[in-house]
N, C-alpha and C positions, 0 to 999 in steps of 0.2 A: 603455345610453344613457345620456351626459351631460348633466344635467338642465341643470348650468350653460351649459353651451352652449347648449343648448336655450330655454332664459332670456334669454342674449342675442339670439338669433335672434326672437326673439317681439315684438320692439320695432318695430313694424309705425307710426312717424310721422315726421313731416319735422322734428320740434323735439326732440332725444334730451336731456333737461332735464340727470338725471344718469347716468352710467355709471361701474359696477362694474366693476372687470378684477382676476380672480385675487385677490381680497381674501380672507387668512387672517387669522386673530386666535391666537396663542396663548399660554396665560398657563400660571405654573409654578404647582405646589401638591406638598406635600410626596411626593406619589409619581411627583415629575416634572413636565413639560410637558403639556397642555393642551389639545389643539385645540379651539377652541371654534366658529369657523368656517372652513370648509376649501376654501377656492378657488373665492367667489361671485363669477361674472361676469352682470349684467345690467345694460338700458337702461332708462329709465323718462322717457317722454314728458312735456311739459310740461301742466299742466291737465288732470289727470287724477286717479283716485280709484285707491289702489292696497293692496289687502289684506294683511300679513303673517300667515302662520297658522299652528299646525302646535302640536305639544304642548308643556307646559314643558320649561324648558333645551334646546329646539331649537336658541336662539340668534337667537329673532326682534326682541328689546329689544335685545341687543347689536348686531345688523345696524341699527337703528335708531340707537342710537346715533352708530354709526360715519358712517353717512350721514350725520348733525347734528354729526359734529366733536366731539361731547365725547367719543370712544374712538377711540384710533389704532390702525390694522390694525399687525399685526403686518408685512405685505408685501401687493404689490397697489398699484391705485391705486381712487381717490374722486373723478370730478369732478361739478361743479356749477355749471350754464352755464359751461361751459369755465374755470370756476375748480379747479384741482388742490387740492385739502386734503390730500392726501399729504407734498404739500411746505410747510404753510404751519407757521409757526410760532405757539407758544400765543398769542401776541398777536393776531396773523394772522388764528387762527381764531377767536378773540375776535368780531373786527371783523368777521367774514364772518359768523358767526352771527346779531349783531345786528341787519345789514342783511337778511338774507335767509332767515332761518330760525326760523319760531313753533315752541312746541314745547307739550303738551298731556299733562300727566301723570296716571295714574290717583290719585294723591295730591294733585290740584290745586297745590302747594307755593305757596301767597299768604304773604306775610308776615302776620302774625297782629297785630301792632301796628301794621297800614297800614291805612286803610279800604278799600273796592273801588277809589276813584278811585283812592289812590294807587300804591297795587297795578299797575293797570290802567295808571299812567302813566310808573313806569321804566320801562321800554325807549326809548321817547322822550325821556326825560333821559338816559338814556345814550348817546343818540345828539348829545347835546346841540342836538337840534331844537326851533324854539320852539313853543309852545301848547301843550304836553304836557297841561295840564289842558282845554283844548278839544278835544283830540284824545280823550282819556281819558274824555270824559262821551260824544262821539260814539260811541264803541267801546261802552259802558255800552249806551248807547240800544239799538244795533243788536241787543244781546243780552235788551234788553225788564229790564235792567236800572236803570233812569234812575233809581227811586225810592228804589232803595238804597244809591245812589254814596259814601254816607257812612258806613255800614254796617262794621263790622271782620267778618272770617274769622268767629270764634266768632258773629256774630250773623244767620249766613246759613245757610241752608240745603246741603246735600251740592249737590244740581243749582244751587243759584244761586254756589255758592264756583267749580262748573265753568263755571259762565257766564263768572264775571268773569277767569275762567283763558283761556276762548275770545278772550274781549275782549283780554285782556293779549297773547293769541299773535298775533293778528290785525292789532293796532294800526300793525304798520308793515308792512302791505300784503306779508308775505313771500310769496317765490319758490317756499318750498318750507314745509307746517307737517307735521309728526311729531305722532302721538295717538298714545300707547302705554297701549291699554286704559284710551279716555277716558270710561270709565257704567264701568267695574268698581268699583264704590261708591258705586254709585247702584242704587236700584228700578228694573224695567222699566219704570214709564213714564216716571219723570224720565229714565231712559237714552232711552226713542225721541224725545221732545223734545229731547235734547242733540246725539244723532246728526243727529236735525232741522236743528237748527241748525249742527253743523258742515257739513252738506254742502252747507246754502242760501248759510253764506258761504262755502265752495270755489268754489261756482259763480260768485257776485257777484265775487269778487278774481280769481278763475282763478288759485288755488293748485293746485299740484300737492300731493296730501295722500296722505301713506305713513300706515297705520292699522294699528296691532299689535294682533290681539284672537285670543279665543279663542272668539268668536259667529260661528258659521257665516252665520247669517241676516244678521247684521249686513256680514261680510266680500261678501256675494251683491252688496249694495248699491254694491259698488264696479268700477271698471269693467275689474280686474285683480285675481286673487287669485293669490300667490308662495306655496306652503306648504314648510315649512322644518323638515326632520328631520335629528337628528343634525349640525348646522354645514354639509346643503347643501340645495340648492333638490330638491325632490322631484316637484312639478310646477309649472306656471306656467298659468294659464288667463288670459286677454287675452280676455272676451268684448265689448270696446268697438270690434272690430275687424271 
């Protein structure tokens, strides 16, 4: 059975926000070209939560990076909200990411010389929008960090740093939020609180959440689980319909 076509066919919604068609990625190595993704096709509905699971090296994070326009596919097309990322140059991609995509990484990726407030303000300032500080204060309030806004990352716990990263990701009200192992550096209790926060904000913002995770219990919280192995879709369980 062609699981990639199976996946494309499981997209039961009126509004397909993300569409991948035969996406392949090859990278060069000393042994020659290596196929990382082997022709992935799928559609993702708006305002849904999708887990991408699979073993290490399966291509999960690579697929997420391609959806986010951070990695260019060797062939195939990636369309988000009717915009074809495959045809955009670097500048256009950067603008598209800024306006439409939020990203939360396992390693937080905060700027150490900036306060929580300054870190969260960055996306608004890059968009040349007014009231960056006020918007950042509101975003930090949403994640429960109003009292920590003037602290630097090394003055915050891991859970607090990830809350700052989530506030930064949501401040522009992105159409798509990508989260790559967002609890990977956190203990279970803190991780559970972060996930509750992430899903709560996803629901209130009507954001499409794509979550890369090894955690099967976390994946079960999502509307849909796409399991990847060896650069191909092995199964696609959509239990939201």
